[in-house]
C-alpha positions as CSV (number, residue, x, y, z in Angstrom):
1,M,90.2,52.8,-75.7
2,K,88.5,50.4,-73.6
3,G,91.1,47.5,-74.2
4,D,93.9,49.9,-73.1
5,R,92.4,50.6,-69.5
6,L,94.4,49.4,-66.8
7,S,93.0,47.2,-64.0
8,T,93.1,47.8,-60.5
9,R,95.9,45.6,-59.7
10,Q,98.2,47.3,-62.5
11,L,97.4,50.6,-60.8
12,L,98.5,49.5,-57.2
13,D,102.1,50.7,-56.4
14,K,103.9,49.0,-53.7
15,I,104.9,51.0,-50.6
16,P,108.5,51.0,-49.9
17,N,109.7,49.5,-46.6
18,H,106.1,48.4,-45.6
19,P,105.3,44.8,-46.4
20,C,101.9,44.2,-47.9
21,L,100.7,47.7,-48.3
22,Y,99.8,49.3,-51.7
23,R,98.4,52.7,-53.1
24,H,96.4,53.1,-55.9
25,R,97.9,55.3,-58.4
26,S,94.8,57.3,-59.4
27,S,92.4,57.6,-56.5
28,G,95.1,57.2,-53.6
29,A,93.2,54.4,-51.7
30,Y,95.4,52.1,-49.9
31,Y,95.3,48.3,-50.3
32,G,96.6,45.3,-48.8
33,I,98.0,42.6,-50.5
34,K,99.4,39.1,-49.0
35,K,99.6,35.5,-50.3
36,S,97.7,33.2,-47.9
37,G,97.1,29.5,-48.4
38,G,98.6,29.5,-51.7
39,K,96.4,32.2,-52.9
40,R,96.8,36.1,-53.5
41,K,94.4,38.0,-51.2
42,E,93.8,41.6,-52.0
43,H,91.8,43.9,-49.8
44,S,90.7,47.5,-50.0
45,L,91.9,49.6,-46.8
46,G,88.9,52.1,-47.5
47,T,91.2,54.9,-46.7
48,T,93.6,57.6,-48.4
49,D,95.2,58.3,-45.0
50,R,98.6,56.4,-44.6
51,K,98.5,56.1,-40.6
52,S,95.0,54.8,-41.0
53,A,95.7,52.6,-43.7
54,E,98.8,51.2,-41.6
55,R,96.4,50.5,-38.7
56,I,93.8,48.8,-41.1
57,L,96.4,46.5,-42.7
58,K,97.8,45.5,-39.3
59,D,94.3,44.3,-38.2
60,W,93.5,42.5,-41.7
61,L,96.7,40.7,-41.7
62,A,96.1,39.4,-38.3
63,G,92.9,38.1,-39.3
64,L,94.3,36.3,-42.3
65,D,96.7,34.6,-39.8
66,A,93.9,33.6,-37.6
67,V,91.9,31.9,-40.5
68,D,92.4,28.4,-41.7
69,S,92.5,29.0,-45.5
70,G,91.4,25.4,-45.8
71,A,88.2,26.0,-44.1
72,H,87.0,29.0,-46.0
73,R,84.3,26.9,-47.9
74,T,82.5,26.1,-44.4
75,T,78.6,27.0,-45.1
76,L,76.2,27.8,-42.6
77,E,74.6,24.3,-42.8
78,Q,77.8,22.6,-42.1
79,L,78.2,25.3,-39.3
80,I,74.7,24.1,-37.7
81,E,75.5,20.5,-37.9
82,K,78.7,20.7,-36.3
83,F,76.6,23.0,-33.2
84,I,74.3,20.1,-33.1
85,A,76.8,17.6,-32.7
86,M,78.8,19.4,-30.1
87,N,75.7,19.9,-27.9
88,R,74.4,16.2,-27.8
89,G,75.6,16.2,-24.2
90,K,73.2,19.0,-23.0
91,A,70.1,18.5,-21.1
92,A,67.3,17.3,-23.2
93,K,65.0,20.7,-22.6
94,T,68.2,22.6,-23.6
95,Q,68.6,20.6,-26.8
96,A,64.9,21.1,-27.4
97,T,65.0,25.0,-27.0
98,N,68.1,24.7,-29.3
99,Q,66.5,22.8,-32.0
100,S,63.6,24.9,-32.2
101,I,65.7,28.2,-32.7
102,I,67.7,26.3,-35.4
103,N,64.4,25.2,-37.1
104,K,63.1,28.8,-37.4
105,L,66.8,29.8,-38.4
106,T,66.9,27.5,-41.0
107,A,63.1,28.2,-42.4
108,T,63.7,32.0,-42.3
109,W,67.2,32.7,-43.1
110,E,66.9,34.7,-46.5
111,P,70.4,34.1,-47.8
112,G,70.0,30.2,-47.7
113,L,71.9,27.9,-45.9
114,S,74.6,27.1,-48.5
115,I,76.1,30.5,-47.8
116,R,79.7,30.8,-46.6
117,I,80.4,31.7,-43.3
118,T,82.9,34.0,-44.4
119,D,80.2,35.8,-46.6
120,I,77.9,36.4,-43.7
121,K,77.8,39.8,-42.4
122,P,76.3,41.5,-39.2
123,S,73.4,42.9,-41.5
124,H,72.4,39.4,-42.3
125,L,72.0,38.7,-38.7
126,N,70.1,41.9,-38.1
127,E,67.8,41.5,-40.9
128,W,66.9,38.0,-39.5
129,L,66.6,38.9,-35.9
130,A,64.3,41.7,-37.2
131,Q,61.9,39.3,-38.7
132,H,61.2,38.0,-35.4
133,E,61.8,40.6,-32.8
134,G,58.3,42.0,-32.6
135,R,56.8,38.7,-31.5
136,F,59.3,37.7,-29.1
137,K,59.5,38.4,-25.2
138,N,63.0,39.9,-24.4
139,T,64.0,36.5,-22.8
140,T,63.2,34.8,-26.2
141,Y,65.4,37.3,-28.1
142,N,68.2,36.9,-25.7
143,R,68.2,33.0,-26.2
144,Y,68.0,33.7,-30.1
145,V,71.1,35.8,-30.0
146,G,72.9,33.6,-27.5
147,L,72.6,30.7,-29.8
148,V,74.0,32.6,-33.1
149,K,76.7,33.7,-30.6
150,Q,77.5,30.3,-29.7
151,L,77.3,29.1,-33.3
152,F,79.8,31.6,-34.9
153,Q,82.1,31.2,-31.9
154,I,82.6,27.8,-33.0
155,A,83.5,29.3,-36.5
156,V,86.0,31.5,-35.1
157,G,87.5,28.7,-32.8
158,D,87.8,26.4,-35.9
159,R,89.5,29.5,-37.9
160,V,86.8,29.4,-40.4
161,I,86.7,33.4,-39.7
162,S,88.7,35.7,-37.5
163,R,85.8,37.6,-35.9
164,S,82.1,36.8,-35.3
165,P,79.5,38.8,-37.1
166,V,77.6,38.7,-33.9
167,E,79.8,41.5,-32.8
168,G,77.8,43.7,-35.3
169,I,74.4,42.9,-34.2
170,K,72.6,46.0,-33.3
171,T,70.7,44.7,-29.9
172,Q,72.7,41.9,-28.4
173,W,71.0,41.7,-25.2
174,K,67.3,43.0,-23.8
175,K,66.8,43.5,-20.3
176,P,64.0,40.5,-19.4
177,Q,60.6,41.6,-18.8
178,K,59.2,41.1,-15.3
179,P,57.1,37.8,-15.5
180,I,53.4,38.0,-14.4
181,R,53.0,35.2,-11.6
182,R,49.7,33.7,-10.8
183,V,49.5,31.9,-7.7
184,P,46.1,29.9,-7.0
185,T,44.4,30.9,-3.7
186,Q,44.0,27.9,-1.1
187,E,40.3,27.7,-2.4
188,Q,41.1,27.7,-6.1
189,F,43.7,24.8,-5.6
190,E,41.3,22.8,-3.8
191,A,38.7,23.6,-6.3
192,I,41.0,22.3,-9.0
193,V,41.7,19.1,-7.5
194,T,38.0,18.4,-7.0
195,E,37.4,19.3,-10.5
196,V,39.9,16.8,-11.7
197,R,39.0,14.0,-9.5
198,Q,35.2,14.2,-10.4
199,Q,36.0,13.6,-14.3
200,K,34.8,9.9,-14.1
201,L,34.9,9.4,-17.8
202,N,38.8,9.9,-17.5
203,S,40.5,6.8,-16.7
204,N,43.3,8.9,-15.3
205,A,41.4,11.2,-13.3
206,E,42.1,9.8,-9.6
207,E,45.7,9.5,-10.2
208,T,46.1,13.1,-12.0
209,A,44.2,14.6,-9.1
210,D,46.3,12.8,-6.4
211,F,49.7,13.9,-8.6
212,L,48.3,17.8,-8.8
213,Q,47.2,17.7,-4.9
214,F,50.5,16.4,-3.9
215,L,52.2,19.2,-6.0
216,G,50.4,21.9,-3.9
217,L,50.5,19.9,-0.4
218,A,54.3,19.2,-0.8
219,G,55.5,22.3,-2.7
220,L,57.4,20.1,-5.3
221,G,57.7,20.2,-9.1
222,Q,56.2,17.8,-11.2
223,A,59.8,16.3,-12.2
224,E,60.7,15.8,-8.5
225,A,57.0,14.3,-7.6
226,F,57.2,11.8,-10.4
227,T,60.8,10.4,-9.4
228,L,59.7,9.9,-6.0
229,T,59.8,6.6,-4.5
230,W,58.3,4.9,-1.5
231,G,61.8,4.4,-0.3
232,D,62.0,8.1,0.0
233,V,59.3,8.3,2.3
234,D,60.5,8.2,5.9
235,W,57.6,7.7,8.1
236,V,59.7,7.2,11.3
237,G,61.5,10.8,10.6
238,K,58.5,12.0,9.0
239,R,60.2,13.7,6.3
240,L,60.6,13.0,2.3
241,R,64.0,12.6,0.5
242,V,64.2,14.3,-2.7
243,R,66.7,14.8,-5.6
244,R,66.4,18.2,-7.0
245,H,65.9,17.6,-11.2
246,K,67.6,20.7,-12.4
247,T,71.1,20.0,-10.1
248,Q,70.7,16.5,-8.7
249,A,71.3,17.9,-5.4
250,L,69.6,15.6,-2.6
251,F,67.4,17.6,0.0
252,H,64.7,16.7,2.8
253,L,61.3,18.2,3.3
254,P,59.1,17.4,6.3
255,I,55.9,15.4,5.8
256,Y,53.5,18.2,6.6
257,A,50.3,17.5,8.9
258,H,48.3,18.4,5.7
259,L,50.4,16.1,3.6
260,E,50.4,12.9,5.5
261,P,46.8,12.1,5.0
262,L,47.4,12.0,1.4
263,L,50.6,9.8,1.4
264,K,49.0,7.5,4.0
265,R,45.8,7.0,1.2
266,L,48.1,6.3,-1.4
267,Q,50.3,3.7,0.7
268,E,47.1,2.0,1.6
269,K,46.2,1.4,-2.0
270,E,49.6,-0.7,-2.4
271,P,50.7,-1.7,1.1
272,A,53.4,-3.9,-0.4
273,A,55.0,-1.7,-2.8
274,P,58.6,-2.2,-2.9
275,A,61.0,1.0,-2.0
276,N,61.9,1.3,-5.7
277,Q,58.3,1.8,-6.6
278,R,57.3,5.2,-7.6
279,V,54.7,7.0,-5.7
280,F,52.9,8.3,-8.8
281,K,52.5,6.5,-12.0
282,I,52.0,9.6,-14.0
283,R,54.9,12.1,-14.5
284,D,52.7,15.1,-15.8
285,G,49.2,16.4,-14.8
286,K,49.2,19.3,-17.1
287,K,46.5,18.2,-19.5
288,G,44.0,17.7,-16.5
289,L,45.0,21.0,-14.7
290,T,44.7,23.0,-18.1
291,A,41.3,21.2,-18.3
292,A,39.9,21.9,-15.0
293,C,41.0,25.7,-15.1
294,R,39.1,26.2,-18.1
295,R,36.0,24.7,-16.7
296,L,36.3,26.6,-13.5
297,G,37.0,29.9,-15.4
298,Y,40.5,30.3,-13.5
299,P,43.6,31.7,-15.4
300,G,45.8,29.0,-16.9
301,F,47.5,28.1,-13.8
302,S,50.7,25.8,-14.3
303,Q,51.8,23.1,-12.3
304,R,54.9,25.2,-10.8
305,N,52.0,27.7,-9.8
306,L,50.5,24.6,-7.6
307,R,54.0,24.4,-5.9
308,Q,53.8,28.0,-5.0
309,V,50.5,27.3,-3.1
310,L,52.6,25.6,-0.4
311,I,55.6,28.1,-0.6
312,R,52.7,30.9,0.4
313,R,51.0,29.1,2.7
314,L,54.4,28.5,4.8
315,W,55.4,32.1,4.4
316,Q,51.9,33.4,5.7
317,S,52.0,30.9,8.4
318,G,55.3,32.9,9.6
319,V,58.0,29.9,8.6
320,D,61.4,31.5,8.3
321,Y,62.3,32.1,4.8
322,K,65.7,30.4,5.1
323,L,63.7,27.4,6.2
324,I,61.2,27.5,3.3
325,S,64.1,27.7,0.9
326,K,65.9,24.7,2.6
327,W,62.7,22.5,2.1
328,Q,62.7,23.7,-1.4
329,G,66.1,22.4,-2.3
330,H,67.4,25.9,-2.8
331,S,70.8,26.5,-2.2
332,D,70.8,30.5,-2.1
333,G,69.8,31.0,1.4
334,G,66.4,32.2,0.7
335,K,67.2,35.0,-1.9
336,L,64.9,33.4,-4.5
337,I,61.9,33.1,-1.9
338,L,62.5,36.7,-1.1
339,D,62.9,38.1,-4.5
340,T,60.5,35.8,-6.8
341,Y,57.6,34.6,-4.7
342,T,56.9,37.1,-1.9
343,E,56.1,39.6,-4.4
344,V,52.7,38.0,-5.3
345,F,51.8,36.3,-1.8
346,G,49.6,39.2,-0.9
347,Q,48.2,40.5,-3.8
348,K,44.7,39.3,-3.5
349,D,45.2,38.6,0.2
350,G,43.7,41.6,1.7
351,D,43.3,40.1,5.2
352,Y,46.7,38.8,5.4
353,E,48.0,42.3,4.3
354,Q,45.9,43.9,7.1
355,Q,47.3,41.3,9.2
356,Q,50.8,42.0,8.6
357,L,50.2,45.8,8.8
358,G,48.9,45.2,12.3
359,K,52.3,43.9,13.6
360,I,53.7,47.5,13.0
361,K,54.4,49.3,16.4
């Protein structure tokens, strides 16, 4: 009769001389049983083989010891809150990237944020990543996986779980695709600056044009350009003192002959400017650049592409790549210049390519 059936617990026989190991009387399957945190923990070892059962039991017991039984109710929502709190000291750009991924996670995580961390399986993560994988670049996919790795590593560190479910993700890393790099020709760069400057209805047209022109003539990024002060301009030594935005490393670059007229014109506008006054009032010329490229029918050049105009100019003038690297504030002895920039410097410059071929004896 139904009421006379024995429960699984009643059918488990203790294996002598082997703590926590039990065998099901009917199926022959092995189980592990141990009291942890004041509660009885019962776990199917998924095998009828004694040796395999002993090995699996050992891993399961180790996991029990590694987990804080008081933290087993931690939810995904609570873990995300802890992650955000722990990363408040990161750079603003890193925090923005993390928040973007978290927003996507909270909006598209089908099991819901109230799910306990102990209930999250690798299949949950694989299904979530599969939702978005088709529209991701490989680098973006790697960022998403990287964030969930950090997320669940917090749970492991806090002994909420003994092993991260990320270990079971089907694809944990993808080789980044080679980026398509576009560098304006010298003529395109000059046309862009002129186009921005001619927008008389824009009250910031002149300042934006000066800012973009400086990027292409000095070979600096917009963050370095924005923080440049008149005290950083050494007219006697004919050089600029610059602090690298990413690393805060200090470096110097020459006031190139083609850059000097722009700097002098800017100083003539404010001859009594104090040393701590910034050379540029705007921090970003992206909007003006994008609009100019659209009107001119050019590709969507970025402000970084304008910086590369100067790097190419120096390279094609025969300046040693190590010196170019130094003037860019790089500390790799020129590796980035060789590996990243030079691949595109001759793509649309047939004359330059033929000139270089002519050097071969």
